[in-house]
N, C-alpha and C positions, 0 to 999 in steps of 0.2 A: 503494500498499499503506499502511494508517495505521500510527502511529508502536505505537499499545498492539497491534497484528496484533503487530508485529515484536517487541514488548518478550516480548508472551508466548511466542513463537515463539523466542528466545532463550533462556529459562526451561526451556524442554521442552530445548533441541539442552545445556545444561549438565546438565540430569538424566540424558537420554540417556549423556552422557559418563563420567557418576560410575558408572552401571550395572552397570558389570562386565562386557556383550558389545562384542564388535568392530564399531567404529562407520563404516562409510566415506559417501563424500557421498552414495551413491546410499540407500543403508540411513536415513541421518538424512532426508534428502528424502521418502524415500516416510512417514517416522513422524509428520512434520511435515506430510505432503500438500500439497509446494510442487515447484515443477521442483528438477531439479538446478543450475540457473543460479543460482535463490534461495537453495538453500544454500549456495551457494558464496560470495556475494555475505554472507553473513550470518557464516560462517567467517573470512571477511575484514576483518568490520565487530567481530566480536570479538577478533583478533589488532592490527589497528591499533588501533582506537578501547579499547577497553576494556583492550589488553595484555594480553590471555586467553594463556596458556604451551602454545600449541595445536602437536601434532606429529602429520606422519603418517608410520607405515610399513607395508610391503607387511604384516607382521604382525600385528600391534596396532590398525592403524587410525588414527581421531582418538584421541588422548587429553592429556592434562596431564600436563606432564613435573613442575610443582607442584600437589599437589593439596589445597592449604593454600590457594592461590587459589580468591576467592570474587568472583561479578558482583561491582560496587558499587552503591551505591544508583542506583536507576534514575529518574529525570528525570520521570515520567508526572504529566501533569495530574489536578487533583481532577477535569476533565470528563470526559477521557479513561477514568478509573479507574469513576467514574459509568457511562461509555454499557458498556462491559463487564459491571459488576451490575446494570444494566438489563438488558444480552442474556439474563440465568440467568434471571432473572424471566420475560423476553416466552417463552422456551421452556418455561417449565413449563406453557404451554396445551398442548405436544404429548407428554403425558404423563410430564414430566421427561426426555424428551432430552438429551443432551446437560448437565444443567442440574449433575452432578454433578461431572462436569470444568470447568466455567465455574467453579463455585464453588470447586473443589481451586486454577483457575490464579490466581483472586482473593488465595485464601489466600497462595500464593507470592507475588505480585504487595505484598504487603502489609507482606510479610517484610522486602521490601527496600525500600520508600519509605522519609524522612526519617521522626521520628516518626509511627506509624502513621495514617494519614487524618489527618494534618497538612493544612496548607495550601500547594501547592505553586507554586501561581501567586496573582497578583491577583486578586481576588474569587473566594479559595478557597473551603471550605465550613468551612472550621477544623476542631475535634476532635470532627465528628462523624461517627457510623461509618455508610459509606456502605453498608455491608450491611444496618444497621439500619433506615436510611432507604428502601431499594429493598422490604425485607419489610413495613414498617408502613406504609406513606405514600404510597407506589405502587403501583396494583394493576392490574395489564395483563388485562383481560376480551378473550377471545377463543371468546364464546359456546359453544357445545356443544362443548368439548374431543378433540379428534381422537387416535383410539387409534393408536398408529406402534410397530410389534412392531420393539424398535430391533436386533432380528438383525436382519431385513429391511430394517430403514432403510441399518444399513451396507454389508449387501449390495451395495443400490442404489447409497448412494451413493462404493462403491468403482467398481461398474461404471462409473459417468458419467466419474470421476475415470479410469480405467485405459484409457478406453474398452475396456470385453470386454461382448462379449455377455451376455445375463439370460435364463435360462428360467424363463419366469413363471405362476405359476396365477390367473387372477385374476378376480375376483367383478363381473359388472356387475350393477350395481343395477338399471339400465332395465330390462334383459332376465330378473332374476335367475337368471341363468345364472356359469353355472366355467366357464373355458375354459383351453384352455393355448396359449402362445406360445414363442417367441423372438425378443428385442426387443434394439435398439441402442440405449443412453441415451445422450441428447444432453445433454440439460439438466434440471435439477431447477427446479420453476418451483412458489411458491409465493404463493395466492391466497386473501384473506382466508382464514387459516388451513389451508386447505387444499392442501397437499404433494401436486404432479402431477408425473409423471417422464414427459418428454417425447422420442419419437424413433421411428424406426422399426421397426414392426411386421411382418414377416415374414410374420405368418398372410394377414394384409390386403392388406400388400404397399404400405404408405402411411404418414404421420406420423400417430400416435397420439400420446391423453393419455389418462395410468392415474392413477389415484388410489392412493399409496398405503399408506393406510391401505384399501385392498381389495384389494391382495396377500394371497394364503394363503399362497404359497409361492412362493420365489425361487431360485435358482442361477445360482454363477460359471460362464459358460462357460471353456472354454481358447479362444475365439478372438475374436481381436483385429476392433475395426472401424475403418474412416473414417468420419464422418457426410458425408452427402452436399454435396457442396461448392453445391451452388445454396440449400440451407439459409440461409436468417439468422435468427437465433433472433429479434430484434426486429422486421422487418418481420413472421414469423407471428405472434406475440405482438399486434403491433398489427393484424391480416384478425380476432382473436376480440372477441366481448365476453363478458366474464369467462372461461368456462372449456369452451365449446361452439366445437370447433375444426372438426368438420366443415358442409361447402356451400361456395357459393362470395359473396363477400362482396354484402350487398344493402344498396341506402339507404333507412335509417330515418329517421321521420319519427316522433313523439310529442307530442302536445300537452298540458302539465301547468295545471293553473287553477291562481290567483293564490294560492290556498291552501297548495298543494302546491310550489309555485315556487319560493322558497326553498329545501328540501329538496333539489333536482334541481340549481340552481342554483351552489350552493355544492360542489360537487366535480366532479373530472375521468373522469367514466365510461365515456371512450373516447380514444383519440390523435388521434381525425379528428371527434370533435366540433365543433358549432356551434351556439350559443343566439340562436333569435332574440326579441326582446322584445318581448310586448303594451300594448298599451294599458291595456289593464285591467287587467294586472300577470299573468295566464297570459305562458307561453312556451311557443315550437318546439323541441323538441331534436331534430338532426340529426346523424346520423353513418353511415358504413358498414362495415360486419364482419357475420361470419356468426354462424352462434350462433342461431337465432331461437327456440327450444327455451329457452333461457339469456334473452333479452329477453324471450319472452312472460314467465315467472317474475320476471324484474324486476317489467315492464310493472304485472303482477295485484297484486304487492304495495303501490302504491298508491290502488288500488281502484279509485272515482268520478273520483279527481283525478289520473287519466291516460289519454289516449285516444290508440291509433295510428291512423295514417293513410296509413303506407306503411310494408314493402312490404303489396300484398295478403293474401298469401299468411299474410304475420303479422298484420293484420287479422281475416281466417279462421281464424285458432288462439283468438285472443285471445277471440271470439266465442263461439265455439261450448267453450271451457271455461267462459265465463259462463254461458252459456247450461245447460252440464250440471249446475252449479254451483246454479243456482236450482232445476233440476227437481230436485235431491237435496233440498236443503232443504225443497221444497213436499212431499215424498215419505217424506223420511224412507229410502229407498233408495238405494246404492252402486250406480251404473251402471261398467263396468269399459270 
């Protein structure tokens, strides 16, 4: 757990305890989206490290015996504060999702620092306003912005956190159809600015992926679930290429010419990848994954600079796509 996340949580606990409502370890943990044990550790930390005048009673819950007590100045490094600040910038790519909450948290943190934004460690940023720095001199581009309904996002997050089943009305872009199903959300995976919900689909009776921005409606059901014990998130993610999870893994081999090779060589495209260097500067990329339609689209993005060698099914897919594109450009007519 990073220091900056814990400090942000301590501020939230402090605000909740001053809010006038009865707070227990469970209600505080739920509000901060952590386990009861983590919350107990936080409360102990406040009492022992910061000498917070904390007491608990069955009637009042957790409360301060002295409301004049305040959290001391927080020894937050400027690097940690900058990381939080940039986090709000990065989330702006999701139509401002959590951006306001992050900025509010940063303002609260800044109030408790030594002179605002002053250097807190060797090599600090001096008197630079970090929020201004992030706003004016650091720009995060996510390409086409993803439009996520904040209410849908909150329900999805709550279902994933609390292990509760969801009812989902979903638009499948490839089929241009809307369907309804019950879904056990295992985890949220953000891939190249696209957030996916991964879990067990009761309609298809298998592990499926759903783009969260394509969810039209969602409800939290009063049904708890336990993930399949045989499901291992990292192993599941290692099987796929980008975001297509269907089919069995296949051995893929793609040749890239010398002009294209530097753009492929500089990245890790898959956890299983191996690169063979050729004398003429070209390379051969090999990996094992499922999702050949995603691989097809990716290869086509490199145009004539890439050529699939294996598997034959992928070779055929790319060849048909290229031939269809050529006919369309020649005739000016679209082929479905």
